[in-house]
C-alpha positions as semicolon CSV with decimal commas, in nm:
position;residue;x (nm);y (nm);z (nm)
1;X;6,763;-3,965;-0,188
2;X;6,623;-3,663;-0,004
3;X;6,865;-3,401;0,118
4;X;6,774;-3,237;0,447
5;X;6,924;-2,930;0,609
6;X;6,897;-2,823;0,970
7;X;6,839;-2,452;1,006
8;X;7,045;-2,367;1,313
9;X;7,244;-2,075;1,176
10;X;7,156;-1,710;1,242
11;X;6,935;-1,540;0,985
12;X;6,686;-1,818;0,923
13;X;6,421;-1,694;1,164
14;X;6,178;-1,561;0,905
15;X;6,179;-1,873;0,689
16;X;6,182;-2,153;0,942
17;X;6,269;-2,238;1,297
18;X;6,597;-2,399;1,394
19;X;6,426;-2,736;1,441
20;X;6,284;-2,747;1,090
21;X;6,466;-2,899;0,799
22;X;6,475;-2,818;0,431
23;X;6,484;-3,055;0,137
24;X;6,570;-2,990;-0,227
25;X;6,204;-2,942;-0,322
26;X;6,162;-2,670;-0,059
27;X;6,494;-2,519;-0,162
28;X;6,371;-2,495;-0,522
29;X;6,051;-2,324;-0,402
30;X;6,263;-2,071;-0,210
31;X;6,481;-2,011;-0,518
32;X;6,161;-1,943;-0,712
33;X;6,058;-1,685;-0,451
34;X;6,401;-1,527;-0,495
35;X;6,345;-1,528;-0,871
36;X;6,020;-1,338;-0,817
37;X;6,201;-1,073;-0,613
38;X;6,449;-1,028;-0,897
39;X;6,161;-0,966;-1,139
40;X;6,023;-0,724;-0,881
41;X;6,359;-0,544;-0,863
42;X;6,378;-0,503;-1,239
43;X;6,033;-0,346;-1,253
44;X;6,084;-0,135;-0,941
45;X;6,420;0,001;-1,060
46;X;6,271;0,076;-1,403
47;X;5,987;0,268;-1,243
48;X;6,209;0,455;-0,999
49;X;6,466;0,551;-1,264
50;X;6,185;0,707;-1,464
51;X;6,042;0,896;-1,167
52;X;6,347;0,999;-0,959
53;X;6,415;1,369;-1,002
54;X;6,658;1,623;-0,866
55;X;7,015;1,716;-0,943
56;X;7,140;1,535;-0,632
57;X;7,018;1,204;-0,778
58;X;7,165;1,225;-1,131
59;X;7,460;1,000;-1,045
60;X;7,232;0,760;-0,863
61;X;7,019;0,709;-1,173
62;X;7,322;0,586;-1,368
63;X;7,405;0,344;-1,086
64;X;7,047;0,214;-1,078
65;X;7,066;0,149;-1,452
66;X;7,365;-0,076;-1,385
67;X;7,167;-0,250;-1,111
68;X;6,889;-0,338;-1,358
69;X;7,132;-0,531;-1,577
70;X;7,265;-0,717;-1,276
71;X;6,914;-0,796;-1,154
72;X;6,834;-0,946;-1,494
73;X;7,150;-1,156;-1,471
74;X;7,048;-1,268;-1,121
75;X;6,708;-1,374;-1,254
76;X;6,873;-1,577;-1,528
77;X;7,104;-1,752;-1,280
78;X;6,816;-1,832;-1,046
79;X;6,598;-1,966;-1,331
80;X;6,886;-2,187;-1,447
81;X;6,940;-2,323;-1,095
82;X;6,569;-2,395;-1,049
83;X;6,567;-2,583;-1,379
84;X;6,893;-2,765;-1,295
85;X;6,732;-2,890;-0,972
86;X;6,426;-3,018;-1,160
87;X;6,191;-2,728;-1,097
88;X;5,999;-2,493;-1,322
89;X;6,121;-2,132;-1,306
90;X;5,857;-1,900;-1,161
91;X;5,689;-1,623;-1,357
92;X;5,513;-1,456;-1,065
93;X;5,610;-1,099;-0,979
94;X;5,543;-0,971;-0,626
95;X;5,385;-0,627;-0,608
96;X;5,617;-0,338;-0,676
97;X;5,651;-0,062;-0,420
98;X;5,586;0,279;-0,570
99;X;5,726;0,587;-0,405
100;X;5,597;0,939;-0,359
101;X;5,937;1,106;-0,402
102;X;6,297;1,033;-0,497
103;X;6,426;0,968;-0,145
104;X;6,140;0,727;-0,069
105;X;6,205;0,549;-0,399
106;X;6,566;0,487;-0,296
107;X;6,453;0,373;0,049
108;X;6,215;0,124;-0,115
109;X;6,500;-0,002;-0,333
110;X;6,722;-0,038;-0,026
111;X;6,453;-0,238;0,158
112;X;6,418;-0,474;-0,136
113;X;6,793;-0,519;-0,179
114;X;6,845;-0,572;0,196
115;X;6,577;-0,842;0,195
116;X;6,737;-1,006;-0,109
117;X;7,078;-0,996;0,056
118;X;6,947;-1,185;0,359
119;X;6,771;-1,435;0,133
120;X;7,092;-1,498;-0,067
121;X;7,291;-1,551;0,251
122;X;7,037;-1,811;0,351
123;X;7,025;-1,973;0,009
124;X;7,405;-1,994;-0,012
125;X;7,421;-2,167;0,327
126;X;7,131;-2,396;0,240
127;X;7,291;-2,500;-0,090
128;X;7,612;-2,586;0,091
129;X;7,426;-2,783;0,358
130;X;7,243;-2,975;0,085
131;X;7,581;-3,054;-0,072
132;X;7,484;-2,857;-0,383
133;X;7,828;-2,699;-0,426
134;X;7,765;-2,603;-0,790
135;X;7,446;-2,422;-0,695
136;X;7,619;-2,245;-0,405
137;X;7,894;-2,125;-0,638
138;X;7,635;-2,000;-0,889
139;X;7,469;-1,801;-0,606
140;X;7,791;-1,645;-0,475
141;X;7,805;-1,364;-0,737
142;X;7,440;-1,276;-0,663
143;X;7,526;-1,241;-0,297
144;X;7,831;-1,026;-0,369
145;X;7,654;-0,798;-0,618
146;X;7,355;-0,757;-0,388
147;X;7,593;-0,650;-0,109
148;X;7,726;-0,386;-0,348
149;X;7,372;-0,269;-0,429
150;X;7,297;-0,226;-0,058
151;X;7,619;-0,024;-0,012
152;X;7,542;0,190;-0,319
153;X;7,191;0,270;-0,199
154;X;7,306;0,346;0,155
155;X;7,567;0,584;0,015
156;X;7,307;0,752;-0,208
157;X;7,082;0,801;0,096
158;X;7,369;0,930;0,309
159;X;7,349;0,637;0,552
């Protein structure tokens, strides 16, 4: 049996139009893309923690170190869900954005986290529409923690 989802909720515009539908195979491919962005986050945070300088960012560095652990946990959850749904967890890492200074590094981190937040909102809704309640519940903590990351980075940037 193929599960199909109509995409007529806000926030789906960059993945598909409202007339398109998603099946479990496509959902797994999207989860694998999300997995790649978690790998990207781990590398990007590691690089930025090593290169961010300035007394005003000392507290931020400790927060980013916590984010790395959570990103690794997110990657593990995503890999498990991909496998649970019959897929092979991805090992591809998108390119990592390097920054010229500390503020730009944090802005790059915020862009990545904001993109991930939107993706997790979409994935949570898609899982529910596909009647994959267990997968949706596994994704909920990723969504909540990513919201916290966005708030933390906005605060660090004074937004």
